[in-house]
ChimeraX commands (.cxc) that place a marker at each C-alpha (Angstrom):
marker #1 position -0.25,-7.37,10.24 radius 0.5
marker #1 position -2.54,-10.31,9.58 radius 0.5
marker #1 position -6.31,-10.16,9.38 radius 0.5
marker #1 position -7.89,-13.61,9.49 radius 0.5
marker #1 position -10.58,-12.53,7.03 radius 0.5
marker #1 position -10.11,-12.58,3.26 radius 0.5
marker #1 position -11.09,-9.58,1.17 radius 0.5
marker #1 position -13.86,-9.77,-1.41 radius 0.5
marker #1 position -12.77,-9.50,-5.05 radius 0.5
marker #1 position -14.50,-6.12,-5.46 radius 0.5
marker #1 position -12.71,-4.76,-2.39 radius 0.5
marker #1 position -9.38,-6.14,-3.60 radius 0.5
marker #1 position -9.84,-4.37,-6.93 radius 0.5
marker #1 position -10.59,-1.11,-5.10 radius 0.5
marker #1 position -7.49,-1.48,-2.89 radius 0.5
marker #1 position -5.25,-2.16,-5.90 radius 0.5
marker #1 position -6.64,0.90,-7.70 radius 0.5
marker #1 position -6.05,3.09,-4.65 radius 0.5
marker #1 position -2.49,1.81,-4.26 radius 0.5
marker #1 position -1.84,2.57,-7.92 radius 0.5
marker #1 position -3.22,6.10,-7.52 radius 0.5
marker #1 position -1.26,6.64,-4.31 radius 0.5
marker #1 position 2.01,5.75,-6.04 radius 0.5
marker #1 position 1.61,8.81,-8.28 radius 0.5
marker #1 position 1.72,11.31,-5.39 radius 0.5
marker #1 position 4.39,12.77,-3.11 radius 0.5
marker #1 position 2.01,15.08,-1.23 radius 0.5
marker #1 position -0.95,13.84,0.82 radius 0.5
marker #1 position -2.78,17.17,0.48 radius 0.5
marker #1 position -2.59,16.97,-3.31 radius 0.5
marker #1 position -3.81,13.35,-3.22 radius 0.5
marker #1 position -6.78,14.43,-1.12 radius 0.5
marker #1 position -7.60,17.37,-3.39 radius 0.5
marker #1 position -7.41,15.24,-6.53 radius 0.5
marker #1 position -9.27,12.28,-5.03 radius 0.5
marker #1 position -11.79,13.93,-2.71 radius 0.5
marker #1 position -14.03,11.15,-1.46 radius 0.5
marker #1 position -15.73,11.28,1.91 radius 0.5
marker #1 position -16.74,7.62,1.91 radius 0.5
marker #1 position -15.06,5.03,4.06 radius 0.5
marker #1 position -12.23,3.37,2.21 radius 0.5
marker #1 position -11.28,6.45,0.21 radius 0.5
marker #1 position -7.66,5.31,0.12 radius 0.5
marker #1 position -6.25,8.16,2.18 radius 0.5
marker #1 position -4.52,5.81,4.62 radius 0.5
marker #1 position -2.91,3.78,1.83 radius 0.5
marker #1 position -1.76,6.95,0.07 radius 0.5
marker #1 position -0.34,8.27,3.34 radius 0.5
marker #1 position 1.69,5.08,3.84 radius 0.5
marker #1 position 3.14,5.30,0.33 radius 0.5
marker #1 position 3.91,9.02,0.60 radius 0.5
marker #1 position 5.59,8.58,4.00 radius 0.5
marker #1 position 7.75,5.75,2.66 radius 0.5
marker #1 position 8.82,7.88,-0.28 radius 0.5
marker #1 position 9.64,10.73,2.10 radius 0.5
marker #1 position 11.94,8.44,4.08 radius 0.5
marker #1 position 13.67,7.20,0.94 radius 0.5
marker #1 position 12.09,3.73,1.14 radius 0.5
marker #1 position 10.76,2.24,-2.06 radius 0.5
marker #1 position 6.96,2.09,-1.57 radius 0.5
marker #1 position 6.96,-1.17,-3.52 radius 0.5
marker #1 position 8.25,-2.78,-0.30 radius 0.5
marker #1 position 4.73,-2.29,1.11 radius 0.5
marker #1 position 2.48,-5.18,0.16 radius 0.5
marker #1 position -1.06,-6.29,0.72 radius 0.5
marker #1 position -1.28,-10.03,0.28 radius 0.5
marker #1 position -4.73,-11.53,-0.08 radius 0.5
marker #1 position -5.04,-15.23,0.60 radius 0.5
marker #1 position -8.01,-17.57,0.72 radius 0.5
marker #1 position -8.41,-17.21,4.48 radius 0.5
marker #1 position -6.46,-14.08,5.42 radius 0.5
marker #1 position -5.25,-10.65,4.38 radius 0.5
marker #1 position -1.70,-9.57,5.21 radius 0.5
marker #1 position -0.20,-6.10,5.17 radius 0.5
marker #1 position 3.59,-6.38,5.00 radius 0.5
marker #1 position 6.34,-3.80,4.92 radius 0.5
marker #1 position 9.93,-4.78,4.21 radius 0.5
marker #1 position 12.51,-2.27,5.35 radius 0.5
marker #1 position 15.91,-2.50,3.66 radius 0.5
marker #1 position 18.56,-2.20,6.38 radius 0.5
marker #1 position 21.54,-2.82,4.11 radius 0.5
marker #1 position 22.59,-2.08,0.56 radius 0.5
marker #1 position 22.51,-5.83,-0.16 radius 0.5
marker #1 position 18.83,-6.10,0.72 radius 0.5
marker #1 position 16.75,-8.31,-1.57 radius 0.5
marker #1 position 12.97,-8.12,-1.30 radius 0.5
marker #1 position 11.20,-11.42,-0.68 radius 0.5
marker #1 position 9.27,-10.68,-3.88 radius 0.5
marker #1 position 12.51,-10.55,-5.86 radius 0.5
marker #1 position 14.00,-13.62,-4.20 radius 0.5
marker #1 position 11.17,-15.93,-5.37 radius 0.5
marker link #1:1,2 radius 0.2
marker link #1:2,3 radius 0.2
marker link #1:3,4 radius 0.2
marker link #1:4,5 radius 0.2
marker link #1:5,6 radius 0.2
marker link #1:6,7 radius 0.2
marker link #1:7,8 radius 0.2
marker link #1:8,9 radius 0.2
marker link #1:9,10 radius 0.2
marker link #1:10,11 radius 0.2
marker link #1:11,12 radius 0.2
marker link #1:12,13 radius 0.2
marker link #1:13,14 radius 0.2
marker link #1:14,15 radius 0.2
marker link #1:15,16 radius 0.2
marker link #1:16,17 radius 0.2
marker link #1:17,18 radius 0.2
marker link #1:18,19 radius 0.2
marker link #1:19,20 radius 0.2
marker link #1:20,21 radius 0.2
marker link #1:21,22 radius 0.2
marker link #1:22,23 radius 0.2
marker link #1:23,24 radius 0.2
marker link #1:24,25 radius 0.2
marker link #1:25,26 radius 0.2
marker link #1:26,27 radius 0.2
marker link #1:27,28 radius 0.2
marker link #1:28,29 radius 0.2
marker link #1:29,30 radius 0.2
marker link #1:30,31 radius 0.2
marker link #1:31,32 radius 0.2
marker link #1:32,33 radius 0.2
marker link #1:33,34 radius 0.2
marker link #1:34,35 radius 0.2
marker link #1:35,36 radius 0.2
marker link #1:36,37 radius 0.2
marker link #1:37,38 radius 0.2
marker link #1:38,39 radius 0.2
marker link #1:39,40 radius 0.2
marker link #1:40,41 radius 0.2
marker link #1:41,42 radius 0.2
marker link #1:42,43 radius 0.2
marker link #1:43,44 radius 0.2
marker link #1:44,45 radius 0.2
marker link #1:45,46 radius 0.2
marker link #1:46,47 radius 0.2
marker link #1:47,48 radius 0.2
marker link #1:48,49 radius 0.2
marker link #1:49,50 radius 0.2
marker link #1:50,51 radius 0.2
marker link #1:51,52 radius 0.2
marker link #1:52,53 radius 0.2
marker link #1:53,54 radius 0.2
marker link #1:54,55 radius 0.2
marker link #1:55,56 radius 0.2
marker link #1:56,57 radius 0.2
marker link #1:57,58 radius 0.2
marker link #1:58,59 radius 0.2
marker link #1:59,60 radius 0.2
marker link #1:60,61 radius 0.2
marker link #1:61,62 radius 0.2
marker link #1:62,63 radius 0.2
marker link #1:63,64 radius 0.2
marker link #1:64,65 radius 0.2
marker link #1:65,66 radius 0.2
marker link #1:66,67 radius 0.2
marker link #1:67,68 radius 0.2
marker link #1:68,69 radius 0.2
marker link #1:69,70 radius 0.2
marker link #1:70,71 radius 0.2
marker link #1:71,72 radius 0.2
marker link #1:72,73 radius 0.2
marker link #1:73,74 radius 0.2
marker link #1:74,75 radius 0.2
marker link #1:75,76 radius 0.2
marker link #1:76,77 radius 0.2
marker link #1:77,78 radius 0.2
marker link #1:78,79 radius 0.2
marker link #1:79,80 radius 0.2
marker link #1:80,81 radius 0.2
marker link #1:81,82 radius 0.2
marker link #1:82,83 radius 0.2
marker link #1:83,84 radius 0.2
marker link #1:84,85 radius 0.2
marker link #1:85,86 radius 0.2
marker link #1:86,87 radius 0.2
marker link #1:87,88 radius 0.2
marker link #1:88,89 radius 0.2
marker link #1:89,90 radius 0.2
marker link #1:90,91 radius 0.2
view
């Protein structure tokens, strides 16, 4: 998914922090209890993505948010073979 708008540095920092927090959980209810925040951008959606990937046996590190000068990209690589190499690892 590509959004043709870059993210502000403060927002990028917040997203990275929420991704880091989300990686520590395997249960969305526990994430919500531990990180109760009713404001927009509470990170619940990001945590849900990571938890769902873990539940399906997909390394959540294959989910990326790439922030460029003129766009923001959300990318998910899905390994379909045992020989899969992430684009991050191939660079």
